[in-house]
C-alpha positions in Angstrom: -31.7 -43.3 15.4 -30.8 -42.3 11.8 -34.3 -40.9 11.3 -34.2 -38.9 14.6 -30.8 -37.4 13.7 -32.1 -36.4 10.2 -35.2 -34.7 11.6 -33.0 -32.6 13.8 -30.8 -31.5 10.9 -33.8 -30.3 8.9 -34.2 -27.5 11.4 -30.9 -25.9 10.3 -30.4 -23.3 7.6 -30.2 -24.4 4.0 -26.4 -24.0 3.6 -25.7 -26.1 6.7 -28.3 -28.6 5.5 -26.4 -29.2 2.3 -23.3 -30.1 4.4 -25.3 -32.4 6.6 -26.9 -34.1 3.6 -23.4 -34.8 2.4 -22.5 -36.1 5.8 -25.5 -38.4 5.8 -24.5 -39.8 2.4 -21.1 -40.5 3.9 -22.7 -42.4 6.8 -24.9 -44.4 4.5 -22.0 -45.2 2.3 -20.4 -47.3 5.0 -20.6 -51.0 4.1 -21.2 -52.4 7.6 -23.5 -51.5 10.5 -20.5 -51.0 12.7 -19.0 -48.5 10.3 -22.2 -46.6 10.1 -22.5 -46.5 13.9 -18.9 -45.2 14.2 -19.5 -42.5 11.6 -22.8 -41.5 13.2 -21.2 -41.2 16.6 -18.6 -38.8 15.1 -21.4 -36.7 13.6 -23.4 -36.5 16.8 -20.5 -35.5 19.0 -19.7 -32.6 16.7 -19.9 -32.1 13.0 -16.6 -33.2 11.5 -16.5 -30.8 8.6 -13.2 -32.1 7.2 -14.8 -35.6 7.0 -17.8 -34.1 5.2 -15.6 -32.2 2.8 -13.4 -35.2 2.1 -16.3 -37.5 1.4 -18.0 -35.0 -0.9 -14.9 -34.2 -2.9 -14.3 -37.9 -3.3 -17.8 -38.2 -4.7 -17.1 -35.2 -7.0 -14.0 -37.0 -8.3 -15.8 -40.3 -8.8 -18.4 -38.6 -11.0 -16.0 -39.0 -13.8 -15.9 -37.2 -17.1 -16.8 -33.6 -17.6 -18.7 -33.2 -14.3 -15.7 -34.3 -12.3 -13.4 -31.8 -14.1 -16.0 -29.1 -13.8 -16.6 -29.6 -10.1 -12.9 -29.6 -9.2 -12.1 -26.7 -11.4 -14.9 -24.6 -9.9 -13.6 -25.3 -6.4 -10.1 -24.4 -7.4 -11.2 -21.0 -8.9 -13.5 -20.1 -6.0 -10.9 -21.0 -3.3 -7.8 -19.6 -5.0 -9.2 -16.4 -6.8 -7.9 -13.0 -5.8 -11.4 -11.7 -5.2 -14.9 -13.0 -5.1 -16.0 -14.2 -8.5 -19.2 -13.5 -10.2 -21.2 -16.3 -11.8 -20.5 -15.2 -15.4 -16.8 -14.8 -14.6 -16.5 -18.3 -13.2 -18.6 -19.8 -16.0 -16.3 -18.3 -18.7 -13.1 -19.3 -16.8 -14.3 -22.9 -16.7 -15.0 -22.8 -20.4 -11.5 -21.7 -21.4 -9.3 -24.5 -22.8 -5.7 -23.6 -22.1 -3.8 -22.9 -25.2 -6.9 -22.7 -27.4 -7.5 -19.9 -29.9 -11.2 -19.2 -29.2 -13.8 -19.5 -26.4 -16.3 -22.2 -27.4 -19.7 -20.9 -26.2 -21.1 -24.5 -25.9 -18.5 -25.2 -23.2 -19.9 -22.5 -20.9 -21.7 -24.5 -18.2 -25.2 -23.6 -17.0 -25.9 -22.8 -13.4 -27.6 -26.1 -12.9 -24.7 -28.0 -14.3 -22.2 -26.1 -12.3 -24.0 -26.6 -9.0 -24.8 -30.2 -9.6 -21.1 -30.9 -10.4 -20.1 -29.4 -7.1 -22.5 -31.6 -5.0 -23.6 -28.7 -2.8 -20.2 -27.3 -1.9 -20.8 -24.2 -4.0 -23.7 -21.7 -3.6 -24.9 -18.7 -5.5 -25.1 -15.5 -3.4 -27.6 -12.7 -3.3 -28.8 -11.4 -6.6 -27.8 -14.7 -8.3 -24.4 -13.3 -9.2 -21.7 -13.9 -6.6 -20.3 -17.4 -6.2 -19.3 -18.7 -2.8 -18.1 -21.8 -1.1 -20.8 -23.2 1.3 -18.7 -22.5 4.4 -15.5 -20.5 5.1 -13.8 -23.6 6.5 -14.0 -25.3 3.1 -11.4 -22.8 1.7 -9.0 -23.8 4.5 -9.7 -27.5 3.8 -9.0 -27.1 0.1 -5.7 -25.4 0.8 -4.6 -28.6 2.7 -5.2 -30.7 -0.4 -2.6 -29.4 -2.9 -2.8 -32.5 -5.0 -6.5 -32.0 -5.7 -6.0 -29.2 -8.3 -2.4 -29.6 -9.3 -0.5 -26.3 -9.6 -3.5 -24.1 -9.1 -2.0 -20.7 -9.6 -0.1 -21.8 -12.7 -3.3 -23.2 -14.2 -5.2 -20.0 -13.4 -2.5 -17.9 -14.9 -2.5 -20.0 -18.0 -6.3 -19.8 -18.2 -6.2 -16.0 -17.9 -3.5 -15.6 -20.5 -5.2 -17.9 -22.9 -8.3 -15.8 -22.6 -6.4 -12.5 -23.1 -4.8 -14.0 -26.3 -8.1 -14.8 -27.9 -8.4 -12.8 -31.1 -11.8 -11.5 -30.0 -10.2 -10.0 -26.9 -7.3 -8.6 -28.9 -9.7 -6.8 -31.2 -11.3 -4.8 -28.4 -10.3 -1.2 -28.8 -8.2 0.1 -25.8 -10.3 3.2 -25.3 -11.6 2.2 -21.8 -15.1 2.7 -23.0 -17.7 0.3 -21.6 -16.3 -3.2 -22.1 -18.2 -5.6 -24.3 -20.9 -7.3 -22.2 -19.9 -10.7 -23.6 -16.3 -10.3 -22.2 -17.2 -11.4 -18.7 -13.7 -12.8 -17.8 -11.7 -9.8 -19.2 -11.3 -7.7 -16.1 -10.3 -10.5 -13.8 -7.8 -11.9 -16.4 -6.3 -8.4 -16.9 -5.9 -7.5 -13.3 -4.9 -10.9 -11.7 -3.1 -13.0 -14.2 0.2 -11.6 -13.0 -0.5 -12.3 -9.4 -1.2 -16.0 -10.2 1.9 -16.1 -12.4 4.1 -14.6 -9.7 3.1 -17.3 -7.4 3.8 -20.1 -9.9 4.9 -19.5 -13.5 5.2 -22.6 -15.6 6.9 -22.7 -19.0 3.4 -22.4 -20.6 2.8 -19.3 -18.6 6.0 -17.7 -19.9 5.1 -18.6 -23.5 1.6 -17.3 -23.2 2.8 -14.1 -21.6 5.4 -13.5 -24.3 2.6 -14.0 -26.9 0.5 -11.4 -25.1 3.4 -9.0 -24.9 3.7 -9.0 -28.7 0.6 -6.7 -28.7 1.0 -5.2 -25.2 0.9 -1.5 -26.3 -2.5 -1.7 -27.8 -4.1 -4.5 -25.7 -7.1 -3.5 -23.6 -5.7 -5.5 -20.6 -2.8 -3.1 -20.4 -5.1 -0.2 -19.9 -7.1 -2.0 -17.3 -4.0 -3.0 -15.4 -2.5 0.4 -15.4 -5.7 2.2 -14.5 -6.1 -0.2 -11.5 -2.5 0.2 -10.5 -2.5 4.0 -10.6 -5.9 4.3 -8.9 -4.5 2.3 -6.0 -1.4 4.5 -5.7 -3.3 7.8 -5.4 -3.1 8.9 -9.0 -6.2 9.5 -11.2 -6.9 7.2 -14.1 -7.3 10.2 -16.3 -3.5 10.6 -16.1 -3.3 7.7 -18.6 -3.9 8.5 -22.2 -7.3 7.2 -23.1 -7.0 6.9 -26.8 -4.3 5.2 -28.9 -1.5 2.8 -28.0 0.6 3.2 -24.9 3.7 4.0 -26.8 6.9 2.6 -25.4 5.2 0.3 -22.9 6.8 -3.1 -23.4 6.5 -6.6 -22.0 9.5 -5.9 -19.7 7.7 -2.9 -18.2 4.6 -5.1 -17.6 6.6 -8.0 -16.1 8.5 -5.5 -13.9 5.3 -4.1 -12.6 3.9 -7.6 -11.8 7.2 -8.9 -10.4 7.4 -12.1 -12.4 11.0 -13.2 -12.3 10.7 -16.0 -14.8 9.2 -13.8 -17.5 11.7 -11.0 -16.8 14.5 -13.5 -17.2 13.2 -14.7 -20.5 12.8 -11.1 -21.8 16.2 -9.8 -20.8 17.8 -12.8 -22.4 16.5 -11.6 -25.8 19.0 -9.8 -27.9 16.7 -6.9 -28.8 15.5 -6.2 -25.3 15.8 -2.5 -24.3 16.5 -2.4 -20.6 16.4 1.4 -20.2 13.5 2.2 -22.5 11.1 4.8 -21.2 7.4 4.1 -21.6 4.6 6.6 -22.4 5.0 8.0 -18.9 8.7 8.1 -19.1 9.2 5.2 -16.7 11.8 2.5 -17.2 11.4 -1.1 -16.1 13.7 -0.6 -13.2 11.7 2.4 -12.0 8.5 0.3 -12.3 10.0 -2.4 -10.2 10.9 0.2 -7.6 7.4 1.8 -7.6 5.7 -1.6 -7.3 8.1 -3.0 -4.7 9.3 -5.8 -6.9 12.7 -6.3 -5.2 13.7 -9.6 -7.0 13.0 -8.0 -10.4 15.0 -4.9 -9.5 18.0 -7.0 -8.4 17.7 -9.0 -11.6 17.8 -5.9 -13.7 20.6 -4.4 -11.8 22.8 -7.4 -12.6 22.7 -6.3 -16.2 25.7 -4.0 -16.9 23.8 -2.0 -19.5 21.1 -0.9 -17.0 21.3 2.8 -16.0 20.2 2.7 -12.3 20.2 6.5 -11.9 17.8 7.3 -14.8 14.8 9.3 -13.8 11.2 9.2 -15.0 9.9 12.0 -17.3 7.0 13.2 -15.2 8.4 13.6 -11.7 12.1 13.2 -12.5 12.4 10.6 -9.8 14.9 7.8 -9.9 14.4 4.2 -8.9 16.2 5.1 -5.6 13.9 8.0 -5.0 10.8 5.8 -5.5 12.1 3.0 -3.4 13.1 5.3 -0.6 9.7 7.0 -0.6 8.0 3.6 -0.3 10.4 2.4 2.4 11.6 -0.6 0.3 14.9 -1.4 2.1 15.7 -4.3 -0.3 15.5 -2.2 -3.4 17.3 0.7 -1.8 20.2 -1.5 -0.6 20.4 -3.1 -4.1 20.6 0.3 -5.7 23.1 1.7 -3.2 25.2 -1.4 -3.7 25.9 -0.5 -7.3 28.9 1.6 -6.3 31.3 2.1 -3.5 29.8 3.5 -0.3 32.6 6.0 0.1 33.5 8.8 -2.3 35.8 10.9 -0.1 38.9 12.5 -1.5 40.3 12.4 -5.0 40.2 8.6 -5.2 36.4 8.5 -4.3 35.7 11.0 -7.0 37.8 9.0 -9.5 35.6 5.9 -8.7 32.5 7.9 -9.4 33.9 9.2 -12.7 34.9 5.8 -13.8 31.4 4.5 -12.9 29.8 7.2 -15.1 32.2 6.9 -18.0 32.5 3.1 -18.3 29.1 1.8 -17.2 27.1 4.7 -16.0 26.5 2.7 -12.8 26.8 5.5 -10.3 23.7 6.1 -8.2 23.4 9.7 -6.9 21.8 9.4 -3.4 21.1 13.2 -3.4 19.4 13.4 -6.8 16.3 15.6 -6.4 13.0 15.2 -8.2 11.0 18.0 -9.8 10.0 19.3 -6.4 13.5 19.2 -5.0 12.8 16.2 -2.8 15.8 13.9 -2.3 15.6 10.2 -1.4 16.4 10.8 2.3 13.8 13.5 2.5 11.1 11.2 1.1 12.1 8.4 3.5 12.3 10.8 6.5 8.8 12.2 5.8 7.1 8.8 5.8 9.2 7.5 8.8 11.1 4.8 6.9 13.8 4.4 9.6 15.6 1.5 7.8 15.9 3.4 4.6 17.2 6.5 6.4 19.8 4.3 8.1 20.9 2.9 4.7 21.3 6.3 3.2 23.1 7.8 6.1 25.8 5.1 5.8 26.8 6.8 2.6 29.4 9.6 3.3 28.2 11.5 0.2 24.5 11.8 1.4 23.4 15.3 2.3 21.0 14.8 5.3 20.2 18.5 5.5 19.3 19.2 1.8 16.0 21.1 1.5 13.3 20.7 -1.1 11.8 23.4 -3.2 9.8 24.7 -0.3 12.9 24.8 2.0 11.8 21.8 4.0 14.6 19.6 5.3 14.4 15.9 6.2 14.5 16.9 9.9 11.7 19.4 9.5 9.4 16.9 7.7 10.2 14.1 10.1 9.5 16.4 13.0 6.2 17.6 11.6 5.0 14.0 11.2 6.2 12.9 14.6 8.8 10.4 13.2 10.7 10.0 16.5 13.2 7.3 15.4 14.1 9.2 12.2 14.5 12.4 14.2 16.9 10.6 16.5 19.0 9.4 13.5 19.1 12.9 11.9 20.1 14.6 15.2 23.1 12.4 15.4 24.4 13.8 12.2 26.9 16.7 12.7 25.9 18.5 9.5 22.1 18.7 10.3 20.9 22.2 11.2 18.4 22.0 14.1 16.8 25.4 13.6 16.8 25.6 9.8 13.5 27.1 8.6 11.6 26.5 5.5 10.4 29.3 3.2 7.4 30.1 5.5 9.7 30.3 8.5 8.7 26.9 9.9 11.4 25.1 11.9 11.6 21.5 13.1 10.6 22.6 16.7 7.7 24.7 15.4 6.5 21.8 13.2 6.7 19.3 16.0 4.9 21.6 18.5 2.1 22.3 16.1 1.7 18.5 15.4 1.7 17.8 19.2 4.5 15.2 19.1 5.8 15.2 22.6 8.6 12.8 22.0 10.0 14.7 19.1 9.6 18.0 21.0 11.5 16.5 23.9 14.3 15.3 21.6 14.6 18.7 20.0 14.5 20.6 23.3 17.3 18.3 24.5 19.7 20.1 22.3 21.3 23.2 23.9 21.7 24.9 20.6 17.9 25.1 19.9 15.9 28.3 20.3 12.6 27.6 22.0 11.4 31.1 21.1 11.9 30.8 17.4 9.2 32.6 15.4 7.6 31.8 12.1 7.0 34.5 9.5 3.6 35.0 11.1 5.3 35.5 14.5 4.1 32.2 16.0 6.3 30.5 18.5 6.3 26.8 19.4 4.4 27.6 22.6 1.9 29.7 20.6 1.2 26.7 18.2 1.0 24.1 21.0 -1.4 26.3 23.0 -3.5 27.0 20.0 -4.0 23.3 19.3 -4.4 22.3 22.9 -1.3 20.1 23.1 -0.8 20.4 26.9 2.0 17.9 27.0 4.1 19.9 24.6 3.2 23.1 26.5 4.5 21.5 29.7 7.8 20.5 28.0 8.3 24.0 26.6 7.5 25.7 30.0 10.3 23.7 31.6 12.9 25.7 29.5 14.3 28.6 31.6 15.0 30.6 28.4 11.4 30.4 27.2 9.2 33.5 26.9 5.7 32.3 27.6 4.0 35.5 26.8 5.4 36.2 23.3 2.6 37.3 20.9 2.3 36.7 17.2 2.1 39.4 14.5 -1.6 40.0 15.4 -0.8 40.4 19.1 -2.3 37.1 20.2 -0.4 35.4 23.0 -0.4 31.7 23.8 -2.8 32.4 26.7 -5.3 34.2 24.5 -5.3 31.4 22.0 -5.9 28.8 24.7 -8.7 30.9 26.1 -10.3 31.5 22.8 -10.3 27.8 21.9 -11.2 26.6 25.4 -8.1 24.5 26.1 -8.5 24.3 29.9 -5.4 22.2 30.7 -3.2 24.6 28.7 -4.9 27.6 30.5 -4.0 26.1 33.8 -0.4 25.6 32.9 0.0 29.1 31.5 -1.9 30.8 34.4 0.4 29.1 36.8 3.2 31.3 35.5 3.9 34.7 37.0 5.4 36.0 33.8 2.1 35.5 31.8 -0.1 38.6 31.6 -3.8 37.5 31.8 -5.0 41.0 30.6 -2.7 41.3 27.6 -4.8 42.5 24.6 -4.2 41.6 21.0 -4.1 44.3 18.2 -7.9 44.4 18.2 -8.0 45.0 21.9 -9.3 41.6 22.8 -8.1 40.1 26.1 -8.1 36.3 27.0 -11.1 36.8 29.2 -13.1 38.6 26.5 -12.3 35.9 23.9 -13.4 33.1 26.2 -16.5 35.0 27.1 -17.4 35.6 23.5 -17.1 31.9 22.7 -19.1 31.0 25.9 -16.3 28.8 27.2 -17.5 28.8 30.8 -14.6 26.7 32.3 -12.1 29.0 30.6 -13.9 32.1 32.0 -13.9 30.6 35.5 -10.2 29.8 35.3 -9.3 33.3 34.2 -11.6 35.0 36.8 -9.9 32.9 39.5 -6.7 34.8 38.7 -6.7 38.0 40.8 -4.8 39.9 38.1 -7.4 39.2 35.4 -9.4 42.4 35.0 -13.0 41.6 34.0 -13.7 45.3 33.2 -11.1 45.6 30.4 -12.9 46.9 27.3 
């Protein structure tokens, strides 16, 4: 029976065969015939992968000595790493002795040693570079065995930091030129040590991090970390100075970016720690915490009376509140707004603000604009961060109608992006102007109609004080924009207004009907042609009629709709 089962297993792929081989070893390891029969029955009814994994890992542990350590460490790194590891990266990580000063080349395991230590649970991917577990379920199984590795993330953080503190790594010039080919573990250590440390930071992690921070300005890992961070937030890596040290960038800046509370606590407890220091980009630790969404670190910094919460960065002149509001981080926004009283009405409110500024400089201005004139509520409204908008509107000193440098208000930007809930909140404010245009003449209704947001258009049209015929500087009405873009739902809503002029042309003489005809928007054409107050022969300033435009563009359905109207003259030149 054993032989028959084995021959069947040989037909499977190589990866599965390795698992089955381990299963067979587990069967044969049973001391009695009864035990073997029971184990065999389990295997034939359905492969019990957990049983296979458990038996194999037990064998890895029982190897003893270096092979046992190597096998368990390899499984830990592959299963708990932040991205797929390459063979050279894993080999160098396994060779690092935590707390040591150098990497001993003789400790780097060969491929054969690595694979034999893992007893078939680890495979090398295509190109002999990527390292994988033999089956996706093995990762899940390993996460159910926390005692197998100890504190995995703490060990991995300690390993990365030990590697970064090697003198050979510190000696690498931070010019972002091609990295030394021998520094295989450098990039992973630089980008991910903080993530492992945030999950579990031992005392050894803190000590190793503080050692790294003593050379943080000129360390290659800082450049790699910041380039990766900025590239993921939409900024180009060339914005970072390529040559020379990153002047002003401290360990506290780095720990605030990474959100490691234990390290921040250790740093702010030092007598010479500069809490408000700007780095080479003019960013303070608090602003970094806000940018990276590190709420716990932000709260920790705000507990220090010497922190200036309203300090802005040098490049964009944005405060921590501005960054947090733009990212929708309600926790950080609430912590920042909680630095001072929510009400500043009357002489007593102003006195509180003055006292805040003079004594501790703790006042947070909720209306402080950045270099583009954008206030926190405008940034939050544009991206639809309803919770942040609510928090800001609770402040009586917030200006919900303040425009940016282009004249755009929070209501206009929220309307243009279709942020329905934010529009509702803003319309409830008595000091928000519903028809306030920007510098190009765009109003909230124009923006919503152009974007095709029916719900927002309905909210705006529900206000009696709105003008449905408002024109931009180019003479375009909400109906013109909706017709041009084929937003038939918005067109229907606008046509329900009795005070709407459906035939109003723009500065070039084009009407909503001519735009719909030119672009072939049939449903919009049907709606407009159903109105008696729409002239189907109205020419633009170049003499083009809706029928001539649709004919020119060969929009046959549009031509047929227009010809069906008795008043449409096909002979108009």
